[in-house]
C-alpha positions in Angstrom: -0.1 0.1 -0.1 1.3 3.1 -0.8 2.3 5.7 1.8 3.0 8.7 -0.5 1.3 10.4 -3.3 2.1 14.0 -5.2 -0.9 15.7 -6.6 -2.1 18.7 -8.4 -5.4 20.2 -7.2 -7.2 23.2 -8.1 -9.5 24.9 -5.3 -12.9 26.5 -6.1 -16.1 27.8 -4.0 -18.7 26.2 -5.8 -19.0 23.0 -7.3 -20.4 24.1 -10.8 -17.0 25.8 -11.8 -15.6 22.7 -10.6 -17.5 20.6 -12.9 -16.7 23.1 -16.3 -12.9 22.7 -14.9 -13.0 19.0 -15.2 -15.1 19.2 -18.9 -11.9 21.6 -19.4 -9.1 19.4 -18.5 -11.0 16.2 -20.3 -10.9 18.4 -23.6 -6.8 19.0 -23.2 -6.9 22.1 -21.0 -3.5 22.4 -19.0 -3.9 21.8 -15.4 -1.4 24.5 -14.4 -2.9 27.3 -16.7 -6.5 26.3 -15.2 -4.8 26.3 -11.5 -3.3 29.9 -12.0 -6.3 31.3 -13.1 -9.3 29.7 -10.8 -7.7 28.1 -7.8 -8.2 29.9 -4.2 -5.3 28.3 -2.4 -1.9 29.3 -2.4 -0.7 26.2 -4.7 -2.6 27.6 -7.6 0.0 30.4 -8.4 2.5 27.3 -8.8 0.1 25.4 -11.2 -1.6 23.4 -8.5 1.0 21.4 -7.2 0.9 20.1 -3.7 4.0 18.2 -4.4 4.6 14.8 -2.4 3.0 14.4 0.9 2.1 11.3 3.4 -1.5 9.7 3.5 -3.3 11.0 6.2 -1.3 14.5 6.2 -4.7 15.9 4.3 -8.2 15.7 5.4 -10.3 12.4 4.6 -11.9 13.1 1.6 -9.1 14.2 -0.2 -6.5 11.6 1.1 -9.1 9.0 0.4 -8.9 10.2 -3.2 -5.1 10.7 -3.4 -4.6 7.3 -2.0 -7.1 5.2 -4.1 -8.5 6.9 -7.1 -7.2 6.7 -10.6 -4.0 8.4 -11.3 -3.8 11.4 -13.9 -7.9 11.4 -14.0 -9.3 14.3 -12.4 -11.4 14.0 -9.6 -13.8 16.3 -7.9 -13.6 16.2 -4.1 -15.8 18.2 -1.7 -13.9 19.2 1.7 -14.8 22.1 4.4 -12.2 24.4 2.4 -14.7 23.7 -0.8 -14.4 21.7 -3.9 -11.5 20.7 -5.1 -10.2 19.1 -8.6 -7.6 16.7 -7.8 -5.0 15.0 -10.3 -2.9 12.3 -8.5 0.6 12.3 -10.2 1.9 9.1 -8.5 2.1 7.2 -5.4 5.1 5.4 -3.4 
């Protein structure tokens, strides 16, 4: 079982915007450009990169996607912070 993961994310307030972002990604839009444009998280300035983190470091719903969701596929996650578009890059 993986103990670390690396992911990109875009944090927004509204589910509708998060769904639009996923549609754009599925049509070939660049994740980093959408993160810089839409994310309310400071990581947006870095293209949404969260770097590598350990299991249990993130809030539970986010952690679950990062350690069990499909790699590279954009996922929609709701947390107390808002709606996240998450792209898991790898797990180790």
